[in-house]
C-alpha positions in Angstrom: -163.3 -22.8 -38.6 -163.7 -25.2 -41.4 -162.1 -24.4 -44.8 -164.2 -24.3 -47.9 -163.4 -26.8 -50.6 -160.6 -26.0 -53.0 -161.3 -25.7 -56.7 -158.8 -25.5 -59.5 -159.3 -21.9 -60.6 -155.7 -20.7 -61.0 -154.8 -20.6 -64.6 -151.4 -19.1 -64.2 -151.4 -17.2 -67.5 -148.4 -15.0 -68.1 -149.3 -11.5 -67.3 -146.0 -9.6 -67.6 -143.2 -9.2 -70.2 -140.2 -11.4 -70.5 -137.7 -11.7 -67.6 -135.8 -8.5 -66.6 -132.1 -8.3 -67.0 -130.0 -7.9 -63.8 -129.3 -4.3 -64.8 -133.1 -3.7 -65.2 -133.7 -5.1 -61.7 -130.9 -3.0 -60.1 -132.1 0.1 -61.9 -135.7 -0.3 -60.9 -134.8 -1.1 -57.3 -132.5 2.0 -57.0 -135.1 4.4 -58.5 -138.4 3.3 -57.1 -140.2 4.7 -54.1 -140.7 2.4 -51.0 -138.0 0.0 -52.2 -138.3 -2.1 -49.1 -141.6 -3.4 -50.3 -141.7 -5.9 -53.1 -138.9 -7.5 -55.1 -137.9 -7.8 -58.7 -136.5 -11.3 -58.1 -139.8 -12.9 -59.2 -143.1 -11.9 -60.8 -146.4 -13.2 -59.6 -148.9 -15.0 -61.8 -151.7 -15.8 -59.3 -152.8 -15.7 -55.7 -155.3 -18.2 -54.3 -156.1 -17.1 -50.7 -158.0 -19.5 -48.3 -159.1 -17.4 -45.3 -161.1 -18.2 -42.3 -162.1 -15.2 -40.0 -163.5 -15.3 -36.5 -164.9 -11.8 -35.9 -165.5 -12.4 -32.1 -161.8 -13.1 -31.5 -160.5 -11.0 -34.4 -158.5 -14.1 -35.6 -157.5 -14.8 -39.2 -156.4 -18.2 -40.3 -154.9 -18.1 -43.8 -153.4 -20.3 -46.4 -151.9 -18.6 -49.4 -151.1 -20.4 -52.7 -148.8 -18.3 -54.8 -147.9 -19.0 -58.4 -144.9 -17.1 -59.6 -142.0 -17.0 -62.1 -138.3 -16.4 -61.2 -136.7 -13.4 -62.8 -133.2 -14.6 -61.8 -131.8 -17.8 -60.2 -133.3 -18.0 -56.8 -132.1 -19.8 -53.7 -134.7 -18.1 -51.5 -138.0 -16.3 -52.1 -138.9 -13.1 -50.3 -142.5 -12.0 -49.7 -144.0 -9.1 -47.8 -146.1 -9.9 -44.7 -146.8 -8.1 -41.4 -144.9 -10.5 -39.2 -145.5 -8.3 -36.2 -149.1 -9.5 -36.1 -149.2 -12.6 -38.3 -147.2 -15.8 -37.7 -146.2 -18.4 -40.4 -146.9 -21.9 -39.3 -145.5 -23.8 -42.2 -144.6 -23.3 -45.9 -144.0 -25.3 -49.1 -141.9 -24.3 -52.1 -142.8 -26.4 -55.1 -144.5 -28.9 -52.8 -141.5 -29.4 -50.6 -141.7 -28.3 -46.9 -139.3 -25.6 -46.0 -138.5 -23.7 -42.8 -139.7 -20.1 -43.1 -137.3 -17.3 -42.0 -137.5 -13.6 -41.5 -135.3 -10.7 -42.7 -136.6 -7.4 -41.4 -140.3 -7.3 -42.5 -139.8 -9.9 -45.1 -140.9 -13.5 -45.1 -138.0 -15.6 -46.4 -138.6 -19.1 -47.9 -135.5 -21.1 -48.8 -135.8 -22.9 -52.1 -135.2 -26.7 -51.8 -133.2 -26.4 -55.1 -132.2 -23.3 -57.1 -135.0 -21.9 -59.2 -133.5 -20.8 -62.5 -134.6 -17.6 -64.3 -137.8 -18.0 -66.3 -138.9 -21.0 -64.3 -142.5 -21.1 -62.8 -142.7 -22.1 -59.1 -145.4 -22.4 -56.4 -145.5 -21.4 -52.8 -147.9 -22.5 -50.1 -147.9 -20.5 -46.8 -150.0 -21.3 -43.7 -150.3 -18.3 -41.4 -152.5 -16.7 -38.9 -153.0 -14.2 -36.1 -154.9 -11.0 -35.3 -154.4 -8.8 -38.4 -154.6 -5.0 -38.1 -153.5 -1.9 -40.0 -149.8 -1.4 -40.6 -147.9 1.6 -39.5 -146.8 3.5 -42.6 -145.6 7.0 -43.5 -149.3 7.7 -44.3 -150.7 6.5 -41.0 -152.3 3.1 -40.1 -153.2 1.4 -43.4 -154.5 -2.1 -44.4 -156.8 -4.5 -42.6 -159.1 -2.9 -40.1 -162.3 -3.6 -38.1 -165.7 -2.0 -38.5 -169.0 -1.6 -36.8 -170.1 -1.5 -33.2 -169.4 -4.1 -32.0 -166.3 -4.6 -34.2 -167.7 -7.6 -36.0 -166.9 -6.4 -39.6 -163.7 -5.9 -41.5 -162.4 -3.8 -44.4 -159.3 -3.5 -46.4 -158.1 -0.2 -47.7 -154.4 -1.0 -48.5 -153.2 1.8 -50.7 -150.2 2.1 -50.9 -148.4 -0.2 -48.5 -151.1 -2.2 -46.6 -151.5 -5.4 -48.5 -149.0 -7.3 -46.3 -151.4 -6.7 -43.4 -153.5 -9.7 -44.4 -151.7 -11.9 -47.0 -148.1 -12.6 -48.1 -147.4 -10.9 -51.4 -144.9 -9.2 -53.7 -146.0 -5.8 -52.7 -145.1 -3.8 -55.8 -147.8 -1.7 -57.7 -146.5 -3.2 -61.0 -146.6 -6.9 -60.0 -150.1 -7.7 -61.1 -151.7 -11.1 -60.9 -154.9 -13.2 -60.9 -156.7 -13.6 -57.6 -159.0 -16.2 -56.0 -160.5 -15.6 -52.6 -162.2 -18.4 -50.5 -163.4 -16.8 -47.3 -165.0 -18.6 -44.4 -167.0 -16.6 -41.9 -169.7 -17.4 -39.3 -173.2 -18.0 -40.7 -175.1 -14.7 -40.8 -172.0 -12.8 -41.8 -171.0 -12.1 -45.4 -167.7 -11.8 -47.3 -167.1 -9.5 -50.2 -164.0 -9.5 -52.4 -162.8 -8.5 -55.8 -164.3 -10.0 -58.9 -167.2 -12.3 -59.3 -168.9 -14.5 -56.6 -168.5 -18.1 -57.9 -169.8 -20.1 -55.0 -171.4 -19.7 -51.6 -171.6 -22.8 -49.4 -172.5 -23.6 -45.8 -171.0 -26.1 -43.4 -172.4 -26.2 -39.9 -172.1 -22.8 -38.4 -170.0 -21.3 -41.1 -170.3 -20.1 -44.7 -167.7 -20.0 -47.4 -167.7 -17.3 -50.1 -165.5 -17.9 -53.2 -164.6 -15.0 -55.5 -162.4 -15.0 -58.6 -160.9 -12.0 -60.4 -158.7 -12.7 -63.5 -157.2 -9.3 -63.1 -154.4 -8.6 -63.5 -154.4 -6.8 -60.2 -151.8 -5.2 -57.9 -151.7 -6.5 -54.3 -152.6 -3.1 -52.9 -156.0 -3.2 -54.8 -157.0 -6.6 -53.4 -160.0 -6.2 -51.0 -162.0 -8.1 -48.4 -165.0 -6.9 -46.5 -166.8 -9.0 -43.9 -169.9 -8.2 -41.8 -173.6 -7.8 -42.4 -174.7 -6.0 -45.5 -177.8 -5.4 -47.6 -177.2 -5.7 -51.3 -178.4 -3.9 -54.5 -177.9 -5.0 -58.1 -177.8 -2.6 -61.0 -177.1 -2.9 -64.7 -175.4 -0.7 -67.2 -174.5 -0.9 -70.9 -170.9 -0.5 -72.1 -171.6 2.1 -74.9 -168.6 1.1 -76.9 -169.2 -2.7 -77.0 -172.8 -3.1 -76.2 -171.9 -5.4 -73.3 -174.3 -5.5 -70.4 -172.4 -5.2 -67.1 -173.9 -6.1 -63.7 -173.0 -3.9 -60.8 -173.4 -4.8 -57.1 -173.5 -2.4 -54.2 -173.4 -3.4 -50.5 -174.0 -1.3 -47.3 -175.1 -1.7 -43.7 -178.9 -1.8 -43.3 -179.0 1.4 -41.3 -177.2 3.3 -44.1 -179.3 1.8 -46.9 -181.5 4.8 -47.6 -178.7 7.3 -47.9 -176.4 4.9 -49.8 -179.0 3.9 -52.3 -179.6 7.5 -53.3 -176.0 8.6 -53.2 -174.9 5.7 -55.5 -177.9 5.7 -57.8 -176.2 7.4 -60.7 -173.5 4.8 -61.0 -175.1 3.2 -64.1 -175.2 6.6 -65.8 -171.6 7.2 -64.8 -170.7 3.8 -66.2 -172.3 4.4 -69.6 -170.9 8.0 -69.8 -167.4 7.0 -68.9 -167.3 4.1 -71.4 -168.1 6.7 -74.1 -165.2 8.9 -72.9 -162.6 6.3 -71.9 -163.4 3.2 -73.9 -164.6 -0.3 -72.9 -164.9 -1.1 -69.2 -161.8 -3.3 -68.5 -163.3 -5.7 -65.9 -166.1 -8.2 -65.5 -168.0 -6.4 -62.8 -168.1 -3.3 -60.6 -169.6 -2.2 -57.3 -169.3 -0.1 -54.2 -169.2 -1.1 -50.6 -170.1 1.3 -47.8 -168.6 0.2 -44.5 -169.7 1.0 -41.0 -166.6 3.2 -40.3 -165.3 6.6 -41.1 -162.6 6.7 -43.8 -160.4 9.6 -44.6 -161.0 8.9 -48.3 -162.7 6.3 -50.4 -160.4 3.7 -52.0 -160.6 2.4 -55.6 -160.1 -1.3 -54.8 -160.3 -3.1 -58.2 -163.9 -3.8 -59.2 -165.2 -3.0 -55.7 -164.5 0.5 -54.4 -165.0 1.2 -50.7 -166.6 4.3 -49.1 -167.0 5.2 -45.4 -170.2 5.9 -43.7 -169.1 9.5 -43.7 -169.3 9.5 -47.5 -173.0 8.9 -47.6 -175.6 11.5 -46.5 -178.6 11.0 -48.7 -177.8 14.3 -50.5 -175.1 13.2 -53.0 -172.7 15.6 -51.3 -169.8 13.2 -52.1 -170.9 12.1 -55.6 -167.7 13.4 -57.2 -165.9 10.8 -55.2 -168.2 8.1 -56.6 -167.1 9.3 -60.0 -163.5 9.5 -59.0 -163.3 5.8 -57.8 -165.1 4.6 -61.0 -162.6 6.4 -63.2 -159.8 4.7 -61.4 -161.0 1.3 -62.8 -159.6 2.5 -66.2 -156.8 4.8 -65.0 -154.9 3.4 -62.0 -156.3 -0.2 -61.9 -156.4 -1.3 -65.5 -153.6 1.0 -66.7 -151.4 0.9 -63.6 -148.5 3.0 -62.4 -145.1 1.4 -62.7 -143.9 3.1 -59.5 -145.5 5.3 -56.9 -143.6 8.3 -58.2 -146.1 8.2 -61.2 -149.2 8.4 -59.0 -150.4 11.5 -60.8 -151.3 9.1 -63.7 -153.9 7.6 -61.2 -155.0 10.6 -59.2 -154.8 13.4 -61.8 -156.9 11.3 -64.2 -159.5 10.4 -61.6 -159.7 14.0 -60.4 -160.2 15.2 -64.0 -163.0 12.5 -64.2 -164.7 14.3 -61.3 -164.6 17.6 -63.3 -165.9 15.9 -66.4 -168.8 14.5 -64.5 -169.6 17.9 -63.0 -169.7 19.2 -66.6 -171.8 16.4 -67.8 -174.6 16.8 -65.2 -174.8 20.6 -65.9 -172.9 21.8 -62.8 -169.6 23.7 -63.1 -167.7 23.0 -66.3 -164.3 21.4 -66.2 -162.8 24.7 -67.4 -164.4 26.6 -64.5 -163.1 24.1 -62.0 -159.7 24.0 -63.5 -159.3 27.7 -63.4 -160.4 27.9 -59.8 -158.0 25.0 -59.0 -155.2 26.9 -60.8 -155.7 30.0 -58.7 -155.6 27.9 -55.6 -152.4 26.2 -56.7 -150.9 29.6 -57.5 -151.3 30.7 -53.9 -149.0 27.9 -52.7 -145.5 29.2 -51.9 -143.6 26.0 -52.9 -144.3 24.2 -56.2 -144.3 20.4 -56.6 -142.9 18.3 -59.4 -146.0 16.1 -59.6 -144.3 13.5 -61.8 -141.7 13.0 -59.0 -143.2 14.4 -55.8 -141.1 12.4 -53.4 -142.3 9.4 -51.4 -143.8 11.5 -48.6 -145.9 13.6 -50.9 -147.6 11.1 -53.2 -151.0 12.0 -51.7 -150.4 15.7 -51.7 -153.5 17.6 -52.9 -151.3 19.2 -55.6 -150.7 15.8 -57.2 -154.4 15.5 -57.7 -155.4 19.0 -58.7 -152.3 19.9 -60.7 -152.5 16.5 -62.4 -156.1 17.3 -63.4 -155.1 20.8 -64.6 -152.3 19.1 -66.7 -155.0 17.1 -68.5 -157.2 20.1 -68.9 -154.3 22.1 -70.4 -153.7 19.2 -72.8 -157.4 19.1 -73.7 -157.4 22.8 -74.5 -154.3 22.3 -76.6 -155.6 19.2 -78.5 -159.3 20.0 -78.7 -161.9 17.6 -77.6 -161.9 15.2 -80.4 -158.2 14.5 -80.3 -158.0 14.7 -76.5 -160.7 12.0 -75.8 -159.3 9.9 -78.7 -155.9 10.1 -76.9 -157.4 9.0 -73.6 -159.2 6.1 -75.1 -156.1 5.0 -77.0 -154.0 5.3 -73.8 -156.2 2.8 -72.1 -156.7 0.6 -75.1 -152.9 0.2 -75.8 -151.8 -0.2 -72.2 -154.8 -2.1 -70.7 -153.7 -4.6 -68.0 -150.1 -3.3 -67.9 -148.0 -0.9 -65.8 -146.7 2.3 -67.3 -144.9 5.5 -66.4 -145.0 9.3 -67.1 -142.5 9.2 -69.9 -144.7 6.8 -71.8 -147.7 9.1 -71.4 -145.8 12.1 -72.7 -144.7 10.1 -75.7 -148.3 8.8 -76.2 -149.8 12.3 -76.0 -147.2 13.6 -78.5 -148.4 11.1 -81.1 -151.9 12.7 -80.9 -151.0 16.0 -82.6 -148.8 17.2 -85.4 -147.4 19.8 -83.0 -145.4 18.5 -80.1 -146.9 18.7 -76.6 -143.8 17.6 -74.8 -142.8 21.1 -73.6 -146.3 21.7 -72.3 -146.4 18.4 -70.4 -142.9 18.7 -69.2 -143.6 22.1 -67.7 -146.8 20.9 -66.0 -145.3 17.7 -64.7 -141.7 18.5 -63.8 -141.4 22.2 -63.3 -142.0 23.6 -59.8 -143.2 26.8 -61.4 -147.0 26.6 -62.2 -147.5 27.1 -65.9 -150.5 29.2 -67.2 -153.6 27.4 -68.4 -154.2 27.9 -72.2 -157.2 30.1 -73.0 -160.6 28.5 -73.0 -161.6 26.7 -76.1 -165.2 26.8 -77.3 -165.3 23.2 -78.2 -164.1 21.9 -74.8 -167.5 21.1 -73.4 -169.1 17.6 -73.0 -172.8 17.0 -72.6 
């Protein structure tokens, strides 16, 4: 297939703090979950991905341009890539051809000369093959095929599937700018994070170019190809007055159900900006793919739902709310390590409860107390702020995390609670953060310390009681 033309879109703006010390790197490597993924030897500024996909053969031809900064003196650069399915043809480091190597599941690129700490550098990697989902502790995750025949694709990479389709520094806190230039056969479409900048045709192919300034973690990068029908919607950011355009896409045969099930996204958007503050990105939308998914995934600016999540009866509308809340909590304010995933899932689950309350169904208090009783029946407790690598998607991380926020809401009262949520996003927008920082932040929201309450909910195995209901804790 022919490549689409390259455009100079990578700005390479600094997106992370000053370089880490050697002690910082060692400490983070020792403490973090899934330490075999990612490296603290460099931080990424931008990815520019040129991809050509042949759906008939299932072949991906890729060229990744990576802009990064060394955190220490580097004699080689390590990236994550599924080398079991994808082969690297050639590579450049700072414009100099190098011989790519392999160390376990890492792509290793020797530096033609040492790259000193704080120095920007560029990588260019040509690769290809038949991508597919990666085997992880959570099953097969990453690039997958959709439809019958399998002529479409989707990416649902959380937490470890990003290397299934592009070389990256696969850490949740290594956030960067992204550009996608995707060439597919004419008649097919390509959807990716951010804004569509250009669509061009050459012979039998079309190239779709998207740009997202991010910053975005690799696991949230998304690509969907196939045949879709599209719908555009508009909503107002109630805090800034900004008009945001949303775009949904779904297979034609699912359009009636999907259109109805996603119809309240504009209302959700406007309601959530009132609760959580300004929407952090340039656009938003949902893609329904022609495949069953265990769960939707909150890919940044473009969440994905399976065909099993649309039925024309809004049965799964709470999940639509859940993925939208993630754009604030999880995508914009990101976790520093996977041990802190309650900061993503507890917040998004509580967003579901708030939405239920808003539309006049069960109140958040009613749902929280039912959830508490369900949690109390479990024989073993879970420290949700450090659940262990194998339990990051345990239901208790979600529901106990949401109960934690409800307990905090009952303690603070609505005015201070929602002010605290807005400030949490406002202060940490675009950064990566951890549980200790949230406890400290919440503690600044009230004259009386909330640290004992949060510590009990987050770190004790024993389930604390919920505070009594508060009359003011209702939203309309």
